[in-house]
C-alpha positions as CSV (number, residue, x, y, z in Angstrom):
1,M,122.8,93.5,111.5
2,G,126.0,91.6,112.4
3,S,126.6,87.9,112.8
4,S,124.4,86.0,115.1
5,A,125.7,85.1,118.5
6,E,128.6,82.8,119.0
7,G,128.9,81.2,115.7
8,S,126.6,81.0,112.9
9,P,125.7,79.0,110.0
10,A,123.9,75.9,110.4
11,A,124.1,72.3,109.5
12,V,120.7,71.0,108.2
13,S,119.9,67.4,108.3
14,C,116.5,65.9,107.2
15,T,115.9,62.2,107.1
16,A,112.8,60.7,105.7
17,P,113.0,56.9,106.2
18,H,109.9,56.2,104.1
19,S,110.3,58.7,101.3
20,E,113.2,59.4,99.1
21,S,111.6,62.5,97.6
22,T,112.1,64.4,100.9
23,A,115.8,63.7,101.2
24,P,118.0,66.7,101.2
25,D,120.4,67.6,98.3
26,S,123.9,66.5,98.6
27,P,126.3,69.1,100.0
28,G,127.1,71.8,97.5
29,P,126.6,75.6,96.8
30,R,122.9,75.2,96.4
31,S,122.5,73.5,99.7
32,R,124.6,76.1,101.5
33,K,122.6,78.8,99.9
34,R,119.4,77.3,101.3
35,V,121.0,77.1,104.7
36,L,121.8,80.8,104.6
37,K,118.2,81.6,103.6
38,I,116.9,79.5,106.6
39,L,119.3,81.4,108.8
40,E,117.9,84.7,107.4
41,L,114.4,83.6,108.3
42,L,115.4,82.4,111.8
43,Q,117.7,85.4,112.6
44,Q,114.9,87.3,114.4
45,F,113.9,84.2,116.3
46,L,117.5,83.5,117.5
47,N,117.8,87.1,118.8
48,S,114.3,87.5,120.2
49,G,114.2,85.1,123.1
50,S,111.0,83.7,121.7
51,Q,110.3,80.0,122.4
52,T,108.8,79.0,119.1
53,V,108.9,79.9,115.4
54,T,106.8,78.5,112.6
55,I,107.9,78.0,109.0
56,G,104.9,77.7,106.6
57,E,104.7,74.9,104.0
58,N,105.1,77.3,101.1
59,I,108.2,78.9,102.6
60,G,109.6,75.4,103.2
61,R,109.1,74.6,99.5
62,Y,110.7,77.8,98.5
63,L,113.8,77.0,100.6
64,G,114.0,73.8,98.7
65,S,112.8,71.2,101.2
66,P,109.1,70.8,101.8
67,V,109.7,68.9,105.0
68,L,111.1,72.0,106.6
69,F,107.7,73.5,107.5
70,G,106.4,73.1,111.0
71,T,106.9,74.7,114.4
72,Y,110.5,74.9,115.7
73,L,111.2,74.7,119.5
74,W,114.2,75.5,121.6
75,D,116.0,72.3,122.6
76,S,116.9,72.5,126.3
77,G,120.5,72.6,127.2
78,W,121.9,74.2,124.1
79,P,120.8,77.7,123.2
80,Y,121.3,77.6,119.4
81,H,119.7,74.3,118.6
82,L,116.4,74.0,116.8
83,S,114.6,70.9,115.9
84,C,111.3,70.0,114.2
85,R,109.9,66.5,114.3
86,R,107.3,65.7,111.7
87,E,106.6,62.1,110.8
88,P,107.8,60.4,108.7
89,C,110.8,62.8,108.7
90,V,113.0,64.4,111.3
91,C,114.4,67.8,110.4
92,R,117.1,69.5,112.4
93,V,118.7,72.9,112.2
94,S,121.7,73.5,114.4
95,H,124.7,75.9,114.6
96,T,128.2,74.9,113.9
97,Q,131.3,76.7,115.1
98,R,132.0,78.5,111.8
99,E,131.4,82.3,111.6
100,V,129.1,83.8,109.0
101,S,128.2,87.4,108.5
102,M,124.5,88.1,108.6
103,A,124.6,91.4,106.6
104,E,121.3,93.2,106.4
105,Q,119.8,93.1,102.9
106,E,116.7,93.8,100.9
107,P,114.5,90.8,100.2
108,T,114.8,89.2,96.8
109,A,112.0,89.3,94.1
110,E,111.4,85.6,94.8
111,Q,110.9,86.2,98.5
112,L,108.5,89.1,97.8
113,A,106.6,86.9,95.3
114,Q,106.3,84.2,98.1
115,I,105.0,86.7,100.6
116,A,102.5,87.9,98.0
117,A,101.3,84.3,97.4
118,E,100.9,83.6,101.1
119,N,98.9,86.8,101.6
120,E,96.7,86.4,98.6
121,E,93.1,86.0,99.5
122,D,90.3,84.5,97.4
123,E,88.1,87.3,96.3
124,H,84.9,85.4,95.5
125,S,82.0,87.7,94.9
126,V,79.1,87.3,97.3
127,N,75.4,87.6,96.4
128,Y,75.0,90.8,98.3
129,K,72.8,93.5,96.8
130,P,72.8,96.9,98.6
131,P,69.3,98.3,99.2
132,A,68.0,101.0,96.8
133,Q,69.4,104.4,97.8
134,K,66.9,107.0,99.0
135,S,67.7,110.7,99.3
136,I,67.5,112.6,102.5
137,Q,64.6,114.5,101.2
138,E,62.7,111.3,100.3
139,I,63.4,109.9,103.8
140,Q,62.1,113.1,105.4
141,E,59.0,113.1,103.3
142,L,58.1,109.5,104.1
143,D,55.3,109.3,106.7
144,K,55.8,112.9,107.6
145,D,52.5,113.1,109.4
146,D,53.6,110.5,111.9
147,E,55.0,112.6,114.7
148,S,56.8,109.8,116.5
149,L,58.5,108.6,113.3
150,R,59.4,112.2,112.4
151,K,61.1,112.6,115.8
152,Y,62.9,109.2,115.4
153,K,64.2,110.3,112.0
154,E,65.3,113.6,113.4
155,A,67.2,111.9,116.2
156,L,69.0,109.7,113.6
157,L,69.7,112.3,111.0
158,G,69.7,115.5,113.0
159,R,68.3,118.8,111.6
160,V,70.0,118.5,108.3
161,A,70.3,121.5,105.9
162,V,70.6,119.5,102.7
163,S,73.0,121.0,100.0
164,T,71.7,120.7,96.5
165,D,74.8,122.1,94.8
166,P,75.9,119.4,92.3
167,N,79.5,120.8,92.3
168,V,80.0,119.8,95.9
169,P,81.1,116.1,96.2
170,N,78.8,114.2,98.6
171,V,81.8,112.6,100.3
172,V,85.1,114.5,100.8
173,V,88.0,112.6,102.3
174,T,90.2,115.2,104.0
175,R,93.1,113.5,105.9
176,L,94.9,110.3,106.5
177,T,96.8,110.1,109.8
178,L,99.1,107.4,111.2
179,V,98.2,107.4,114.9
180,C,101.3,106.2,116.9
181,S,101.9,107.2,120.5
182,T,105.7,106.8,120.2
183,A,106.2,108.8,116.9
184,P,108.4,111.8,117.4
185,G,106.1,114.0,115.2
186,P,102.8,114.1,113.4
187,L,102.3,111.6,110.6
188,E,99.5,113.1,108.5
189,L,98.6,113.5,104.8
190,D,96.3,116.4,103.7
191,L,94.1,114.8,101.1
192,T,92.6,118.0,99.9
193,G,95.8,119.2,98.2
194,D,98.1,117.8,95.6
195,L,97.9,114.1,95.8
196,E,100.7,113.6,93.3
197,S,103.2,115.1,95.7
198,F,102.7,112.1,98.1
199,K,104.6,109.9,95.6
200,K,107.8,111.9,96.3
201,Q,107.7,111.7,100.1
202,S,107.5,108.9,102.6
203,F,106.4,108.4,106.2
204,V,109.0,106.8,108.4
205,L,107.7,104.2,110.8
206,K,109.9,102.4,113.3
207,E,109.8,98.6,113.0
208,G,107.5,96.8,115.5
209,V,105.6,99.9,116.8
210,E,101.9,99.8,117.2
211,Y,99.8,102.2,115.1
212,R,96.4,102.8,113.7
213,I,95.2,104.5,110.5
214,K,92.7,107.4,110.9
215,I,90.7,108.6,108.0
216,S,88.9,111.9,108.3
217,F,86.0,112.7,105.9
218,R,82.8,114.7,105.5
219,V,79.4,113.7,104.1
220,N,77.7,116.7,102.6
221,R,74.3,115.8,101.0
222,E,73.0,112.3,101.1
223,I,73.4,109.2,103.2
224,V,76.2,107.0,102.0
225,S,75.9,103.2,102.7
226,G,78.6,100.6,103.1
227,M,81.7,102.8,102.9
228,K,85.0,101.0,102.7
229,Y,88.7,101.9,103.0
230,I,90.7,99.6,100.7
231,Q,94.5,99.5,100.9
232,H,96.9,97.6,98.6
233,T,100.6,97.4,99.7
234,Y,103.4,96.9,97.2
235,R,107.1,96.1,97.7
236,K,109.4,96.6,94.7
237,G,106.4,96.5,92.4
238,V,105.0,93.3,93.9
239,K,101.6,93.4,95.7
240,I,102.2,91.8,99.1
241,D,99.0,92.7,101.0
242,K,95.4,93.8,100.5
243,T,93.3,95.0,103.4
244,D,89.6,96.1,103.3
245,Y,88.2,98.0,106.3
246,M,84.4,98.4,106.6
247,V,83.8,102.0,107.5
248,G,80.0,101.9,107.6
249,S,77.1,104.1,106.6
250,Y,76.9,107.8,107.4
251,G,74.5,110.7,106.9
252,P,75.3,114.3,106.1
253,R,76.4,116.7,108.8
254,A,78.6,119.8,109.1
255,E,81.2,118.1,111.3
256,E,83.8,115.7,110.0
257,Y,83.7,112.0,110.7
258,E,86.7,110.0,111.8
259,F,87.3,106.3,111.2
260,L,90.1,104.4,113.0
261,T,91.4,101.0,111.9
262,P,92.2,98.4,114.5
263,M,95.6,98.5,116.2
264,E,98.3,97.0,114.0
265,E,102.0,96.3,114.5
266,A,104.5,97.5,112.0
267,P,106.6,94.7,110.4
268,K,110.0,94.1,111.8
269,G,113.2,92.4,111.0
270,M,115.9,92.9,108.4
271,L,113.7,91.5,105.6
272,A,110.8,93.9,106.5
273,R,112.8,97.1,106.6
274,G,112.7,99.2,103.5
275,S,110.2,101.2,101.3
276,Y,106.6,100.3,100.7
277,N,104.2,101.8,98.2
278,I,100.5,101.9,99.3
279,K,97.5,102.5,97.0
280,S,94.5,103.6,99.0
281,R,90.8,103.9,97.9
282,F,87.7,105.2,99.7
283,T,84.6,103.7,98.2
284,D,81.0,102.4,99.0
285,D,78.3,99.9,98.2
286,D,77.7,101.6,94.9
287,K,81.4,101.3,94.1
288,T,81.7,105.1,93.9
289,D,85.4,106.1,94.0
290,H,85.2,108.9,96.5
291,L,89.0,109.2,96.5
292,S,92.1,107.2,95.4
293,W,95.6,108.1,96.2
294,E,99.1,106.7,96.6
295,W,101.6,107.2,99.4
296,N,104.8,105.7,100.7
297,L,105.9,104.2,103.9
298,T,109.5,103.4,105.0
299,I,110.1,100.9,107.8
300,K,113.4,101.6,109.7
301,K,115.1,100.1,112.7
302,E,114.8,103.5,114.5
303,W,112.6,106.5,113.9
304,K,115.7,108.4,112.7
305,D,118.7,106.4,111.5
């Protein structure tokens, strides 16, 4: 990415009449470095035509000035002028006439750590106890003389030919697919083959596109309750996101099931581009690890660049 429009870096002024602790540093290399980091974060905003951008309090502290957090608005009359008013301070970011190159670069370890901290969720355990598991045969034997109940169970479970082969896994996860209408080709992982090979390849996803994850799986013998798809995302070894998807409860059948996640938007911007390592796991209420695998995703400016 080249320099931002007409001129670039910024002058930052923050005044806090009632608090000396929020006053900015005196001009120097460290202050200039903070200004450049602010410009990196605002680069997308300046080029997007959006009307507002929000800087979180943690990001503000990371940039070295806790008073920088807030929502920035376009000032009318001058296109590259941003201001944030937050009592008791007034913070202003505005362009000067000097030219500065905004070269595209990988995020630093500190930036990744900050992203990880902002995305970290409290994982407090809840007092949920899954019901005792019953086999298909036990369910079919219950109240078998009740004709209406028998028909009801048959409608729910179908005419199931239960496999008793202990060598056949009850749940078999067969495929992961990235469903994206604008992708130039299929984005699919065959999960019945060599899972280690996925570590040497990577999906390419264009920044900003909408996509969904589809998991295909079979249930062979018994009802499985509370299945979940769990996904941890890493950047340069730092965990930046954890997502849990509730898949649900499923009974055995010959046909595959398919689970689709909600629509998501791929990250975008120069800090978002690059390689991500994803650790996926398919589990259930009993914490059975039906399948765990790793795969890679690369966010690029275009599908092929």
